[in-house]
C-alpha positions in Angstrom: 38.5 -12.4 183.1 38.1 -11.6 179.4 34.6 -13.2 179.8 33.9 -10.4 182.2 35.0 -7.9 179.6 32.6 -9.5 177.1 29.8 -9.7 179.6 30.1 -6.0 180.6 30.5 -5.1 176.9 27.3 -6.9 176.0 25.5 -5.2 178.9 26.8 -1.8 177.6 25.5 -2.7 174.2 22.1 -3.5 175.7 22.1 -0.2 177.6 23.0 1.5 174.4 20.2 -0.1 172.5 17.5 0.5 175.1 18.7 4.1 175.7 17.7 4.9 172.2 14.0 4.9 173.2 14.2 7.9 175.6 16.4 9.7 173.0 13.8 9.1 170.4 11.0 10.2 172.7 12.7 13.4 173.6 13.4 14.2 169.9 9.8 13.5 168.9 7.9 15.1 171.9 8.1 18.8 172.2 8.6 20.0 175.8 9.3 16.5 177.1 12.9 17.5 178.2 11.7 20.4 180.2 8.9 18.4 181.9 11.5 15.8 182.8 14.0 18.4 184.0 16.6 17.5 181.4 18.7 20.6 180.9 20.6 19.2 177.8 18.8 16.4 176.0 21.7 16.0 173.5 23.8 14.6 176.4 21.5 11.6 176.5 22.3 11.0 172.9 26.0 11.0 173.9 25.3 8.5 176.6 23.5 6.3 174.1 26.3 6.4 171.6 29.1 6.0 174.2 27.4 2.9 175.7 27.4 1.4 172.2 31.0 2.4 171.5 32.3 1.2 174.9 30.4 -2.1 174.5 32.0 -2.7 171.1 35.5 -1.9 172.6 35.0 -4.3 175.6 33.7 -7.2 173.4 36.5 -6.7 170.9 39.2 -6.6 173.5 37.7 -9.5 175.4 37.6 -11.7 172.3 40.8 -10.5 170.6 43.0 -10.4 173.8 41.6 -13.0 176.1 44.7 -13.1 178.3 45.4 -9.7 179.8 46.8 -8.8 183.2 44.3 -7.9 185.9 45.2 -4.3 186.2 44.7 -3.7 182.5 41.3 -5.3 182.6 40.3 -3.3 185.7 41.4 0.0 184.2 39.6 -0.9 180.9 36.4 -1.6 182.8 36.6 1.6 184.9 37.0 3.7 181.8 34.5 1.9 179.7 31.8 2.1 182.4 32.6 5.6 183.7 32.9 7.4 180.3 29.3 7.0 179.2 28.0 7.7 182.7 29.8 11.0 182.8 27.3 12.4 180.3 24.3 11.8 182.7 25.0 14.6 185.2 25.6 16.9 182.3 22.1 16.0 180.9 20.4 17.1 184.1 22.8 19.7 185.5 24.0 21.3 182.3 27.4 22.0 180.9 28.3 24.2 183.9 29.1 21.0 185.8 32.0 20.4 183.4 33.8 23.3 185.1 33.6 21.8 188.6 36.6 20.1 190.0 34.8 16.9 191.0 33.5 16.4 187.5 36.9 17.3 185.9 38.7 14.9 188.3 36.3 12.1 187.5 36.6 12.7 183.8 40.4 12.8 183.9 40.5 9.6 185.9 38.1 7.8 183.6 39.8 9.0 180.4 43.3 8.2 181.8 42.1 4.7 182.9 40.8 3.9 179.4 43.8 5.4 177.6 46.4 3.5 179.7 44.4 0.3 179.4 44.0 0.5 175.6 47.7 1.4 175.1 48.6 -1.7 177.3 46.2 -3.8 175.2 47.8 -2.6 172.0 51.3 -3.2 173.5 50.2 -6.8 174.5 49.0 -7.5 171.0 52.5 -7.0 169.6 
């Protein structure tokens, strides 16, 4: 299943690379964000960076720890996919969404999944 980690990681890197285009467009085109109903354009930059970071994490873990138990891999995938995606609703709905219980629950689950998985990966490496 580590090949799945590497494949999803490479997909995340590709999304990170291509998401730089809209980030650049928004930065260079005055008024584009409001025309596209983007409340917080900086959140798209966060998506862009997080896709790259999570892609690197998945590829590194997939290569460095090719034999991991299934639950660790599943938690790692959930966290690495959900974390960047959590910035998208904030880009369009604004930071006020961060205060809603569904967003907070989703963020807590995503961060917990990634944290538990990475601690388990580190433990397995010893």
